[in-house]
C-alpha positions in Angstrom: -31.1 55.5 3.0 -27.9 54.5 1.2 -28.2 52.6 -2.1 -25.5 50.8 -4.0 -26.2 49.3 -7.4 -23.3 47.2 -8.5 -22.2 44.6 -11.1 -19.2 42.3 -10.7 -17.2 44.9 -12.8 -18.3 48.3 -11.5 -20.5 50.4 -9.3 -23.4 51.8 -11.3 -24.8 54.1 -8.5 -23.9 54.9 -4.9 -25.7 57.5 -3.0 -28.6 58.6 -0.7 -32.2 57.8 -1.8 -35.7 58.1 -0.5 -37.3 55.2 -2.3 -36.3 52.1 -4.3 -38.7 50.1 -6.5 -37.4 46.6 -7.5 -38.6 43.8 -9.8 -38.8 40.9 -7.4 -39.1 37.3 -8.6 -42.5 37.1 -6.9 -43.6 40.6 -7.8 -42.4 44.2 -7.6 -41.8 45.8 -4.3 -40.6 49.1 -2.7 -38.0 49.8 0.0 -38.5 52.9 2.1 -36.7 54.3 5.2 -36.5 51.8 8.1 -37.7 48.9 5.9 -37.5 45.5 7.6 -34.3 43.5 6.6 -34.8 41.7 3.4 -32.9 39.6 0.9 -34.6 38.9 -2.4 -33.9 37.6 -5.9 -34.7 40.0 -8.8 -36.0 39.2 -12.3 -35.4 41.2 -15.4 -37.0 44.6 -15.2 -36.5 48.2 -14.0 -34.9 49.3 -10.8 -36.4 52.8 -10.0 -35.0 55.0 -7.3 -35.5 58.6 -6.2 -32.4 60.5 -5.0 -32.6 62.6 -1.9 -32.6 65.6 -4.3 -35.9 64.3 -5.7 -34.6 63.1 -9.1 -36.1 59.8 -10.3 -33.7 57.4 -12.1 -34.3 54.1 -13.8 -31.8 51.2 -14.4 -32.7 48.2 -16.5 -31.5 44.8 -15.1 -31.5 41.2 -16.4 -31.8 39.9 -12.9 -29.9 39.8 -9.6 -30.3 40.0 -5.9 -30.9 42.8 -3.3 -30.1 43.0 0.4 -31.5 45.7 2.6 -30.5 46.1 6.2 -30.3 49.1 8.5 -31.2 51.6 5.7 -28.4 50.2 3.5 -29.5 48.7 0.3 -27.2 46.7 -2.1 -28.4 45.6 -5.5 -26.1 43.2 -7.3 -27.3 42.9 -10.8 -26.7 41.7 -14.3 -27.3 44.7 -16.5 -28.6 45.0 -20.0 
C-alpha cells in the first residue's frame, strides 16, 4: 500500500507500508492491504504505520481526514 501523510505546507511521509492505524473521530481503526474504500475524519492522536521494511513509525496529529482507495492512503492532517 502507498501512504502519504501531508499538511497544507509539506509532505511528512510518502512510501510503501503494510499497516496504518488512525485515530478516527468515532474510534481508532486500521487500514490493511485491500481495505474497502473509506473517507473518515480524524481526531487528535497518533497515526502509526509500519513501513514495508518492518519499521514502526508514529506521527502525532491534532486532527484531519483520511481517504483510502485502491491501496492508496492519503492523510491530510494538522500536526502538533
